[in-house]
TIVOLO-794755 format. One record per atom (N, C-alpha, C): x, y, z; residue number from 1; residue in one letter. Coordinates in steps of 0.2 Angstrom, whole numbers, m for minus. Layout:
<atoms>
+-------+-------+-------+-----+---+
|    px |    py |    pz |   k | r |
+-------+-------+-------+-----+---+
|     X |     Y |     Z | NUM | A |
...
+-------+-------+-------+-----+---+
</atoms>
This chain:
<atoms>
+-------+-------+-------+-----+---+
|    px |    py |    pz |   k | r |
+-------+-------+-------+-----+---+
|     1 |    m4 |     0 |   1 | M |
|     0 |     0 |     1 |   1 | M |
|     5 |     7 |     0 |   1 | M |
|     3 |    10 |    m5 |   2 | S |
|     8 |    18 |    m6 |   2 | S |
|     6 |    21 |    m5 |   2 | S |
|     8 |    28 |    m3 |   3 | I |
|     5 |    35 |    m2 |   3 | I |
|     1 |    38 |    m8 |   3 | I |
|    m4 |    40 |    m9 |   4 | G |
|    m7 |    43 |   m16 |   4 | G |
|    m7 |    50 |   m17 |   4 | G |
|    m8 |    52 |   m19 |   5 | I |
|    m9 |    59 |   m22 |   5 | I |
|   m14 |    62 |   m17 |   5 | I |
|   m18 |    57 |   m16 |   6 | W |
|   m25 |    59 |   m12 |   6 | W |
|   m24 |    60 |    m4 |   6 | W |
|   m21 |    56 |    m3 |   7 | Q |
|   m17 |    55 |     6 |   7 | Q |
|   m13 |    61 |     5 |   7 | Q |
|    m8 |    62 |     2 |   8 | I |
|    m5 |    69 |     2 |   8 | I |
|    m7 |    75 |     3 |   8 | I |
|   m12 |    76 |     0 |   9 | A |
|   m17 |    82 |    m2 |   9 | A |
|   m22 |    83 |     4 |   9 | A |
|   m25 |    78 |     7 |  10 | I |
|   m27 |    78 |    12 |  10 | I |
|   m23 |    80 |    19 |  10 | I |
|   m17 |    77 |    20 |  11 | V |
|   m12 |    79 |    24 |  11 | V |
|   m12 |    87 |    24 |  11 | V |
|    m9 |    89 |    18 |  12 | V |
|    m9 |    98 |    19 |  12 | V |
|   m14 |   101 |    18 |  12 | V |
|   m20 |    99 |    18 |  13 | I |
|   m25 |   102 |    18 |  13 | I |
|   m26 |   104 |    26 |  13 | I |
|   m26 |    96 |    30 |  14 | L |
|   m28 |    98 |    37 |  14 | L |
|   m22 |   102 |    40 |  14 | L |
|   m15 |   102 |    38 |  15 | V |
|   m11 |   104 |    40 |  15 | V |
|   m11 |   114 |    39 |  15 | V |
|   m12 |   116 |    34 |  16 | V |
|   m14 |   121 |    31 |  16 | V |
|   m21 |   123 |    37 |  16 | V |
|   m24 |   120 |    36 |  17 | L |
|   m30 |   122 |    44 |  17 | L |
|   m29 |   122 |    50 |  17 | L |
|   m24 |   118 |    52 |  18 | L |
|   m21 |   118 |    58 |  18 | L |
|   m17 |   124 |    60 |  18 | L |
|   m13 |   125 |    55 |  19 | F |
|    m8 |   130 |    57 |  19 | F |
|    m9 |   138 |    53 |  19 | F |
|   m12 |   138 |    49 |  20 | G |
|   m12 |   144 |    45 |  20 | G |
|    m5 |   143 |    41 |  20 | G |
|    m7 |   148 |    36 |  21 | R |
|    m1 |   151 |    29 |  21 | R |
|     3 |   155 |    32 |  21 | R |
|     1 |   158 |    38 |  22 | G |
|     7 |   164 |    41 |  22 | G |
|    10 |   159 |    46 |  22 | G |
|     8 |   156 |    49 |  23 | K |
|    14 |   150 |    54 |  23 | K |
|    18 |   146 |    50 |  23 | K |
|    16 |   144 |    44 |  24 | I |
|    20 |   139 |    41 |  24 | I |
|    25 |   142 |    38 |  24 | I |
|    23 |   148 |    37 |  25 | S |
|    30 |   152 |    31 |  25 | S |
|    32 |   156 |    35 |  25 | S |
|    31 |   157 |    42 |  26 | S |
|    37 |   160 |    46 |  26 | S |
|    41 |   152 |    49 |  26 | S |
|    39 |   147 |    49 |  27 | L |
|    41 |   142 |    52 |  27 | L |
|    46 |   140 |    46 |  27 | L |
|    44 |   139 |    39 |  28 | M |
|    50 |   139 |    35 |  28 | M |
|    57 |   144 |    35 |  28 | M |
|    55 |   151 |    35 |  29 | G |
|    58 |   155 |    35 |  29 | G |
|    64 |   154 |    42 |  29 | G |
|    61 |   152 |    45 |  30 | D |
|    67 |   150 |    53 |  30 | D |
|    70 |   143 |    52 |  30 | D |
|    66 |   139 |    48 |  31 | V |
|    72 |   133 |    45 |  31 | V |
|    76 |   136 |    41 |  31 | V |
|    74 |   141 |    36 |  32 | A |
|    79 |   142 |    31 |  32 | A |
|    85 |   146 |    34 |  32 | A |
|    83 |   150 |    40 |  33 | K |
|    88 |   155 |    44 |  33 | K |
|    94 |   147 |    49 |  33 | K |
|    91 |   142 |    51 |  34 | G |
|    94 |   138 |    52 |  34 | G |
|   100 |   135 |    49 |  34 | G |
|    98 |   134 |    44 |  35 | I |
|   101 |   129 |    38 |  35 | I |
|   108 |   134 |    36 |  35 | I |
|   104 |   141 |    34 |  36 | K |
|   111 |   145 |    34 |  36 | K |
|   117 |   145 |    39 |  36 | K |
|   114 |   146 |    47 |  37 | S |
|   118 |   147 |    53 |  37 | S |
|   123 |   141 |    52 |  37 | S |
|   121 |   133 |    51 |  38 | F |
|   125 |   127 |    50 |  38 | F |
|   129 |   126 |    46 |  38 | F |
|   128 |   130 |    39 |  39 | K |
|   132 |   130 |    33 |  39 | K |
|   139 |   135 |    36 |  39 | K |
|   136 |   140 |    38 |  40 | K |
|   141 |   145 |    41 |  40 | K |
|   145 |   142 |    47 |  40 | K |
|   142 |   139 |    51 |  41 | G |
|   147 |   136 |    56 |  41 | G |
|   152 |   132 |    54 |  41 | G |
|   148 |   128 |    48 |  42 | M |
|   152 |   121 |    44 |  42 | M |
|   159 |   126 |    42 |  42 | M |
|   158 |   131 |    38 |  43 | A |
|   162 |   134 |    34 |  43 | A |
|   169 |   136 |    39 |  43 | A |
|   166 |   139 |    47 |  44 | S |
|   170 |   142 |    50 |  44 | S |
|   175 |   137 |    54 |  44 | S |
|   171 |   130 |    53 |  45 | D |
|   174 |   125 |    58 |  45 | D |
|   182 |   122 |    51 |  45 | D |
|   181 |   123 |    46 |  46 | V |
|   185 |   122 |    41 |  46 | V |
|   190 |   125 |    41 |  46 | V |
|   189 |   132 |    41 |  47 | T |
|   194 |   136 |    42 |  47 | T |
|   198 |   138 |    47 |  47 | T |
|   195 |   134 |    55 |  48 | D |
|   198 |   133 |    61 |  48 | D |
|   202 |   126 |    62 |  48 | D |
|   200 |   124 |    57 |  49 | E |
|   207 |   117 |    53 |  49 | E |
|   213 |   120 |    54 |  49 | E |
|   214 |   124 |    50 |  50 | T |
|   222 |   125 |    47 |  50 | T |
|   226 |   127 |    53 |  50 | T |
|   223 |   130 |    59 |  51 | D |
|   226 |   130 |    65 |  51 | D |
|   228 |   124 |    67 |  51 | D |
|   236 |   122 |    66 |  52 | N |
|   238 |   116 |    70 |  52 | N |
|   239 |   113 |    76 |  52 | N |
|   238 |   117 |    81 |  53 | K |
|   239 |   119 |    88 |  53 | K |
|   233 |   116 |    91 |  53 | K |
|   234 |   110 |    94 |  54 | P |
|   228 |   108 |    96 |  54 | P |
|   227 |   110 |   102 |  54 | P |
|   221 |   111 |   105 |  55 | K |
|   218 |   115 |   108 |  55 | K |
|   217 |   110 |   116 |  55 | K |
|   219 |   113 |   121 |  56 | N |
|   218 |   106 |   128 |  56 | N |
|   215 |   111 |   133 |  56 | N |
|   209 |   108 |   135 |  57 | I |
|   204 |   111 |   138 |  57 | I |
|   208 |   109 |   147 |  57 | I |
|   211 |   105 |   146 |  58 | S |
|   212 |   104 |   155 |  58 | S |
|   217 |   111 |   156 |  58 | S |
|   223 |   112 |   150 |  59 | D |
|   225 |   118 |   152 |  59 | D |
|   222 |   124 |   152 |  59 | D |
|   217 |   124 |   150 |  60 | E |
|   213 |   130 |   150 |  60 | E |
|   211 |   131 |   158 |  60 | E |
|   209 |   125 |   161 |  61 | N |
|   207 |   124 |   167 |  61 | N |
|   211 |   125 |   172 |  61 | N |
|   218 |   122 |   173 |  62 | Q |
|   223 |   124 |   175 |  62 | Q |
|   225 |   131 |   177 |  62 | Q |
|   224 |   134 |   172 |  63 | D |
|   227 |   141 |   171 |  63 | D |
|   222 |   146 |   177 |  63 | D |
|   215 |   143 |   175 |  64 | S |
|   207 |   148 |   180 |  64 | S |
|   211 |   146 |   187 |  64 | S |
|   213 |   140 |   187 |  65 | N |
|   214 |   138 |   195 |  65 | N |
|   221 |   141 |   198 |  65 | N |
|   225 |   142 |   195 |  66 | N |
|   229 |   146 |   195 |  66 | N |
|   230 |   155 |   197 |  66 | N |
|   225 |   157 |   195 |  67 | K |
|   223 |   164 |   195 |  67 | K |
|   221 |   166 |   201 |  67 | K |
|   217 |   159 |   205 |  68 | E |
|   214 |   161 |   211 |  68 | E |
|   218 |   161 |   219 |  68 | E |
+-------+-------+-------+-----+---+
</atoms>
């Protein structure tokens, strides 16, 4: 049993009736912003990998303990 065009149409109509067109469009805008920020974050991670010096979190914790 496969999903037909009528089942898809009924689901789309129900979603539009429940949420309204404005809510769906704002939700899609938020999804697009999330995707853009994810891509931007991934691009900045690639540029950060060019820094060959590994970061050690325990060194930072020891430095903050020594300052006290």
